[in-house]
C-alpha positions in Angstrom: 148.5 150.5 225.5 149.8 149.9 229.0 153.0 148.4 227.6 153.9 151.4 225.5 155.6 153.5 228.2 157.6 150.4 229.3 158.7 149.7 225.7 159.6 153.3 225.2 161.8 153.1 228.3 163.5 149.8 227.4 164.3 150.2 223.7 166.8 153.0 224.0 168.3 151.4 227.1 169.0 148.1 225.3 170.3 149.8 222.2 172.8 151.9 224.3 174.2 148.9 226.1 178.0 148.4 226.3 180.6 146.7 228.4 182.8 149.1 230.4 186.4 148.4 231.6 189.4 147.1 229.7 189.2 143.9 227.7 191.8 141.5 229.0 194.8 140.5 226.8 197.5 138.3 228.2 200.8 140.3 228.3 203.4 139.2 225.9 206.9 138.6 227.3 209.8 137.6 225.1 211.3 134.4 226.3 214.0 132.6 224.3 213.5 129.0 223.3 217.2 128.2 224.0 218.5 127.3 227.4 221.6 129.0 228.8 222.6 125.8 230.5 223.5 122.6 228.5 220.3 120.5 228.8 218.2 118.1 226.8 215.3 119.7 224.8 213.3 116.4 224.8 209.8 116.7 226.2 209.5 116.8 230.0 208.4 113.5 231.6 205.0 114.2 233.4 205.7 111.2 235.7 209.3 112.1 236.5 209.3 110.2 239.8 209.2 106.9 237.8 212.6 107.8 236.4 214.2 107.0 239.7 213.1 103.3 239.3 212.1 102.9 242.9 208.6 101.3 243.3 208.4 102.4 247.0 208.8 106.1 245.9 206.3 105.7 243.1 203.8 104.1 245.6 204.3 107.0 248.1 203.7 109.6 245.5 200.5 107.9 244.3 199.3 107.5 247.8 200.0 111.2 248.6 198.0 112.2 245.5 195.0 110.2 246.8 195.2 111.0 250.5 197.1 114.2 251.2 195.1 116.7 253.2 197.0 119.5 251.5 195.7 118.4 248.1 192.2 117.9 249.5 192.3 121.5 250.7 193.4 122.7 247.3 190.6 120.7 245.6 188.1 122.2 248.0 189.3 125.7 247.1 188.8 124.8 243.5 185.2 123.6 244.2 184.5 126.8 246.0 185.8 128.9 243.1 183.7 126.9 240.7 180.6 127.4 242.8 181.3 131.2 243.0 181.6 131.3 239.2 178.2 129.5 238.9 176.7 132.0 241.3 178.0 134.9 239.3 176.5 133.4 236.1 173.2 133.2 237.9 173.2 137.0 238.1 172.4 137.2 234.4 169.0 135.6 234.9 165.9 137.2 236.4 165.7 136.7 240.2 162.4 135.7 241.8 160.9 134.3 245.0 157.7 133.5 246.7 156.4 134.8 249.9 153.5 134.3 252.3 152.4 136.1 255.4 149.6 136.2 257.9 149.4 139.4 260.1 147.1 140.7 262.7 146.6 144.5 262.2 145.0 147.4 264.0 144.7 150.9 262.6 144.9 153.9 264.9 141.6 155.6 265.4 143.5 158.9 266.0 145.8 158.6 263.0 145.7 160.1 259.5 142.6 158.1 258.5 139.6 158.7 260.7 138.7 155.0 260.9 137.0 155.6 264.2 134.4 157.8 262.4 133.6 155.3 259.7 130.4 153.4 260.7 130.9 149.6 260.8 134.6 149.7 260.2 136.6 147.5 262.5 140.2 148.9 262.9 141.4 145.5 263.9 141.7 142.9 261.1 143.8 140.0 259.9 145.6 140.1 256.6 146.6 137.1 254.5 149.1 137.7 251.7 150.8 135.4 249.3 152.6 136.1 246.0 155.6 136.0 243.7 158.2 138.7 243.3 160.6 139.0 240.4 163.3 141.4 239.3 165.8 141.5 236.5 168.7 144.0 236.4 169.6 144.8 232.8 173.3 144.3 232.3 173.6 147.6 230.5 177.2 148.4 231.2 178.4 144.8 231.4 178.9 144.6 235.2 177.5 141.1 235.5 179.5 140.0 232.5 182.7 141.3 234.1 181.7 139.6 237.4 181.3 136.3 235.5 184.6 136.9 233.7 186.4 137.6 237.0 184.9 134.6 238.7 185.8 132.3 235.8 189.4 133.5 235.9 189.5 133.0 239.7 188.2 129.4 239.1 191.0 128.8 236.6 193.5 130.3 239.0 192.3 127.9 241.7 192.7 125.0 239.3 196.3 125.9 238.6 196.9 126.4 242.3 195.7 122.8 242.8 198.1 121.6 240.1 200.9 123.6 241.6 200.2 121.9 245.0 200.5 118.5 243.2 203.9 119.4 241.9 205.2 120.6 245.2 203.8 117.6 247.0 205.5 115.1 244.6 208.8 117.0 244.9 208.6 117.0 248.7 207.7 113.3 248.9 210.7 112.5 246.6 213.0 114.7 248.6 211.9 113.3 251.9 212.2 109.8 250.6 215.8 110.5 249.4 216.5 111.9 252.9 215.0 108.8 254.5 217.1 106.3 252.4 220.2 108.4 252.8 219.8 108.5 256.6 219.2 104.7 256.7 222.3 104.0 254.6 224.3 106.5 256.6 223.3 104.8 259.8 224.7 101.5 258.5 227.9 103.2 257.4 228.3 105.1 260.7 227.9 101.8 262.7 230.9 100.5 260.7 232.7 103.8 261.2 232.0 103.8 264.9 233.2 100.3 265.2 236.4 101.0 263.3 237.0 104.2 265.4 236.6 102.3 268.6 239.1 99.7 267.5 241.6 102.4 266.5 241.2 104.0 269.9 241.6 100.7 271.7 244.7 99.6 269.8 246.3 103.1 270.0 245.6 103.1 273.7 247.3 99.7 274.1 250.3 100.9 272.2 250.5 104.0 274.3 250.4 101.9 277.5 253.2 99.8 276.1 255.2 102.9 275.3 255.0 102.3 271.5 252.8 105.3 270.8 252.4 108.8 272.3 249.5 109.8 274.5 248.5 112.6 272.1 247.6 110.0 269.3 245.8 107.9 271.8 243.8 110.9 273.1 242.9 112.0 269.5 241.8 108.4 268.6 239.6 108.3 271.7 238.1 111.7 270.8 237.4 110.5 267.2 235.7 107.4 268.6 233.5 109.5 270.8 232.6 111.8 267.9 231.6 108.7 265.9 229.2 107.6 268.7 227.6 111.0 268.8 227.1 111.1 265.1 225.6 107.6 265.3 223.0 108.8 267.8 222.2 111.9 265.7 221.7 109.9 262.5 219.3 107.5 264.3 217.1 110.5 265.2 217.4 111.7 261.5 216.1 108.4 260.3 213.1 108.5 262.5 212.4 112.1 261.6 212.6 111.4 257.8 210.2 108.5 258.2 207.7 110.5 260.1 207.9 113.4 257.6 207.1 111.0 254.8 204.0 109.8 256.7 202.8 113.4 257.0 203.3 114.2 253.3 201.6 110.9 252.3 198.6 111.8 254.4 198.9 108.8 256.6 199.5 108.0 260.3 203.1 107.0 261.2 202.1 103.4 261.9 200.8 103.1 258.4 204.1 104.2 256.7 207.0 103.8 259.1 207.0 100.0 259.6 207.0 99.5 255.8 210.0 101.8 255.4 211.9 100.1 258.1 211.1 96.6 256.7 212.2 97.5 253.2 215.9 98.0 252.7 216.6 100.1 249.6 219.5 102.4 248.5 219.2 106.1 247.8 217.2 106.3 244.5 219.5 107.1 241.6 218.6 110.1 239.4 218.7 109.6 235.6 221.8 110.6 233.7 219.9 113.1 231.6 216.9 115.1 232.5 214.7 116.1 229.6 213.9 119.8 229.9 211.8 120.6 226.9 211.8 124.0 225.1 212.6 126.8 227.5 209.6 129.0 226.5 207.2 126.2 227.3 207.8 127.0 231.0 205.2 129.8 230.5 202.5 127.2 229.8 203.7 124.2 231.8 204.5 125.8 235.2 201.2 126.1 237.2 202.5 129.0 239.3 202.8 131.1 236.1 199.4 130.1 234.8 197.9 130.9 238.2 199.5 134.4 238.2 198.2 135.0 234.6 194.6 134.0 235.6 194.8 136.2 238.7 195.8 139.1 236.4 192.7 138.3 234.2 190.5 138.3 237.2 191.9 141.6 238.5 191.5 143.2 235.0 187.8 142.2 234.9 187.5 143.7 238.4 188.2 147.2 236.9 185.1 146.8 234.7 183.0 145.7 237.7 184.0 148.8 239.6 183.6 151.1 236.6 180.0 150.0 236.0 179.0 151.5 239.3 179.6 154.9 237.9 176.6 154.6 235.6 172.8 154.2 236.3 171.4 150.7 237.0 168.2 149.7 235.2 166.0 147.0 236.4 162.6 145.5 235.7 160.6 144.6 238.8 157.3 142.8 239.2 155.1 141.4 241.9 152.0 139.2 241.6 149.9 137.9 244.5 146.7 137.5 246.4 145.7 139.6 249.4 142.6 139.3 251.6 141.3 139.6 255.1 139.7 136.2 255.1 141.2 132.9 253.9 138.1 132.2 251.9 138.6 135.3 249.8 142.3 134.7 249.3 142.0 133.0 245.9 139.2 135.2 244.6 140.0 137.2 241.5 139.1 140.4 243.3 141.9 139.7 245.7 144.6 139.7 243.1 147.3 142.4 243.4 150.2 143.1 241.0 152.7 145.7 240.1 155.2 145.8 237.2 157.6 148.5 235.9 161.1 149.7 235.5 163.5 150.9 238.2 166.4 153.2 237.9 169.1 153.9 240.5 172.2 156.1 240.2 174.4 156.9 243.2 175.3 160.4 241.8 176.4 161.6 245.2 178.9 158.7 245.7 180.7 159.1 242.4 183.9 160.3 244.1 184.0 157.1 246.3 183.3 154.9 243.2 186.1 156.6 241.2 188.4 155.9 244.1 187.3 152.2 244.0 188.0 152.2 240.2 191.5 153.5 240.9 192.0 150.8 243.6 190.8 148.1 241.1 193.3 149.4 238.5 196.1 149.3 241.1 195.2 145.7 242.0 195.5 144.9 238.3 198.8 146.5 238.0 200.1 144.6 241.1 198.8 141.4 239.5 200.6 142.2 236.3 203.8 142.7 238.3 203.3 139.4 240.0 202.8 137.7 236.7 206.0 139.1 235.3 207.9 138.2 238.5 206.6 134.7 238.3 208.0 134.3 234.8 211.4 135.7 235.8 211.5 133.5 238.9 210.6 130.4 236.8 213.4 131.1 234.3 215.9 131.7 237.1 214.7 128.6 239.0 215.0 126.3 236.1 218.4 127.6 234.9 219.8 127.4 238.4 218.4 124.0 239.0 220.0 122.8 235.7 223.3 124.2 236.8 223.1 122.6 240.3 222.2 119.2 238.8 225.3 119.4 236.6 227.5 120.4 239.5 226.0 117.7 241.8 226.6 115.1 239.0 230.2 116.1 238.8 230.6 115.9 242.6 229.0 112.5 242.7 231.4 111.2 240.0 234.4 112.6 242.0 233.1 111.1 245.2 232.6 107.7 243.6 236.1 107.8 242.2 237.5 108.6 245.6 235.5 105.8 247.1 236.9 103.3 244.6 240.4 104.4 245.4 239.8 103.9 249.2 238.3 100.5 248.4 241.4 99.5 246.6 243.6 100.9 249.3 241.7 98.9 252.0 242.0 95.7 249.9 245.8 96.1 249.7 246.1 96.9 253.4 244.1 93.9 254.3 246.3 91.7 252.1 249.4 93.1 253.8 247.8 92.6 257.2 247.0 88.9 256.4 250.7 88.4 255.4 251.9 90.1 258.6 253.4 93.1 256.8 251.0 95.6 258.5 249.5 95.8 261.9 245.8 95.5 262.9 245.9 99.2 263.7 246.8 100.1 260.2 244.0 97.9 258.9 241.4 99.6 261.2 242.7 103.0 260.2 242.2 102.0 256.5 238.8 100.7 257.3 238.0 104.0 259.0 239.1 106.0 255.9 237.0 103.7 253.8 233.8 104.3 255.8 234.3 108.0 255.6 234.7 107.8 251.9 231.5 105.7 251.7 229.7 108.3 253.7 230.9 111.1 251.4 230.0 109.2 248.3 226.5 108.5 249.8 226.0 112.2 250.5 227.1 113.1 247.0 224.7 110.6 245.4 221.9 111.9 247.6 222.8 115.4 246.7 222.6 114.6 243.0 219.2 113.0 243.5 218.0 116.0 245.5 219.3 118.3 242.7 217.4 116.2 240.1 214.2 116.5 242.1 214.6 120.3 242.3 215.2 120.4 238.6 212.1 118.4 237.8 210.1 120.7 240.2 211.5 123.8 238.5 210.5 122.4 235.0 206.8 122.2 236.2 206.1 118.6 235.3 203.9 116.3 237.3 200.5 117.8 237.3 199.3 116.4 233.9 
């Protein structure tokens, strides 16, 4: 009989339950499968750094994946989001807890109760209390469900953020490694160039002293030699800077990375001739930044429902069961039992204007998230098309620079043969050597630029997190 009022209260409440707020649907955006740039539609290589055929580069990327503080931070954020999702799921279950207290009390003899007039009543007494309290908020309007939905979407966004950090790290490691090897190779070339420039300056100065050359040529040669020395000092600093940057990216101290880089002599890693780009529309599912933006939109959409649910009454069941006595010996006596159970209703009817404003704010956040998602798609398409174009241009530049180098190599070979036969002077030979080293430097820069363009293309394609 005592349960009938409670049942009469709960049945219509449970029957009337619904989930407020919009149900999320991923926005559709028409993206062509066909690339604008001439690329290969073969599947994207998930371990693209292996395509450079450089074991040191591969080892550095693997080490960074294991030890990078940046990835560790991203993983920690993912763990935090997962814990928050689990906490939100816990809101669906009844909440309970135990309590115990011992208090010394004294009632006022001049208060509402005339305790001083009651014979034998001691206004001072201890009170022992222990019990269990429980409550369960009925998810009538789906607020808890929306909170769980939002938390799950944020967890997935954190997962894609961690994968995006992995792609960025691999690309930065590869780019820093190319810079390091380029600086090391350029240092060797500049030493040869500085030596040739010094010889040209010395020989031109001797001819000028003998009256066989003008002082202007001698002054220009000396200036060129000095410039080569300055460039040599600058590139030495670039080598050290690139080595230290690699150590930072790999998550290691400089002494753990730099000696190995200095001990191993390797050329600038060569990019593959063709980069498999996959189907253009697959960027929407492969690029983690797009997936992250989409999950953030899902979380913001669920947030509208969370805010909207506050417009409606909240229904809860509350209960308390315990023992209360003035003496410890009576604490577990059946006569010391206390309990209370029943429904609870709360409705902030005088705050509905504030809540409606919060609903509008949640809707605005969802619209902003939708704009970011659309912008991420547009940016990804532009990044990948632009990267494909730059890789093609860098490849053409590298081929032209290599052709120019081969011509300079042939010219130097002929001048050396003429110098050995006495048909050309040593000055002409050193000038040809100087031209050769400059062509070598230009070819090196072109090869490094092509490798850097390939790395940027792989990054834009979104491979490397799988």
